C-alpha positions in Angstrom: -8.4 -2.0 2.6 -6.3 1.1 3.4 -6.2 4.5 1.8 -3.2 5.4 -0.4 -4.7 8.7 -1.8 -4.6 12.3 -0.8 -6.8 15.2 -1.7 -4.0 16.3 -4.1 -4.2 13.0 -6.1 -0.8 11.9 -4.9 0.3 8.9 -2.9 -0.1 9.3 0.9 -1.2 7.2 3.9 -2.2 9.5 6.7 -1.0 9.1 10.2 -4.5 8.2 11.3 -4.8 5.6 8.5 -1.5 4.1 9.5 -2.5 3.9 13.1 -5.8 2.2 12.2 -4.0 -0.2 9.9 -1.5 -1.3 12.6 -4.4 -1.8 15.1 -6.6 -3.7 12.6 -3.9 -6.0 11.3 -2.8 -6.7 14.9 -6.4 -7.6 15.9 -6.7 -9.9 12.9 -3.4 -11.6 13.7 -4.5 -12.1 17.3 -7.8 -13.5 16.1 -6.0 -16.5 14.5 -6.7 -15.6 10.9 -5.1 -18.0 8.4 -4.4 -15.2 5.9 -3.8 -11.5 6.4 -4.5 -9.6 3.1 -4.4 -5.9 2.7 -5.5 -4.0 -0.4 -5.1 -0.4 -1.6 -5.4 1.6 -4.8 -1.8 2.7 -5.3 1.0 0.1 -5.2 4.0 0.0 -2.9 6.0 -1.6 -5.7 5.7 -1.4 -9.5 8.2 -1.8 -12.3 6.1 -1.2 -15.3 6.9 2.2 -16.8 3.3 3.0 -17.7 2.7 5.1 -20.7 5.7 7.4 -20.0 9.2 6.4 -19.2 9.2 9.0 -16.4 6.1 7.5 -14.8 5.7 9.2 -11.4 3.7 6.3 -10.0 6.5 3.8 -10.1 9.4 6.1 -9.5 8.1 8.4 -6.9 4.7 7.5 -5.5 5.6 3.9 -4.7 8.7 5.2 -2.9 6.5 7.4 -0.7 4.2 4.6 0.2 7.0 2.2 1.0 8.5 4.8 3.4 5.2 5.3 5.1 3.8 1.8 5.5 6.1 -1.0 4.3 7.2 -1.8 7.9 3.6 -2.5 8.9 3.3 -5.4 6.6 5.9 -7.8 8.1 3.1 -10.2 9.2 0.8 -9.7 6.2 0.7 -12.6 3.7 -0.5 -10.5 0.6 -0.8 -6.9 -0.3 -2.8 -6.1 -3.5 -2.9 -2.8 -5.3 -4.1 -1.9 -8.7 -3.4 1.7 -9.8 -0.9 0.5 -12.5 -3.2 -2.3 -13.7 -0.4 -4.8 -13.4 0.0 -6.9 -10.2 3.5 -7.6 -9.0 
């Protein structure tokens, strides 16, 4: 589980959290795990517009998270996030 929140209630993965995530996923991969699954609150991808057509979570916040951590998940089998209440 990694943190996708900031104290300002916007999407953010801190540098410390990113470093921990890289280390933790690397250790799990070396440990011979069959599945690597990561979870977070805010999604890196979402296409549902939410209750407003200008939904900031799918159009802006997900973009921020992808830029910050998407490259970390190349060896991860599944990433689950639920902020939008619709898994993709």
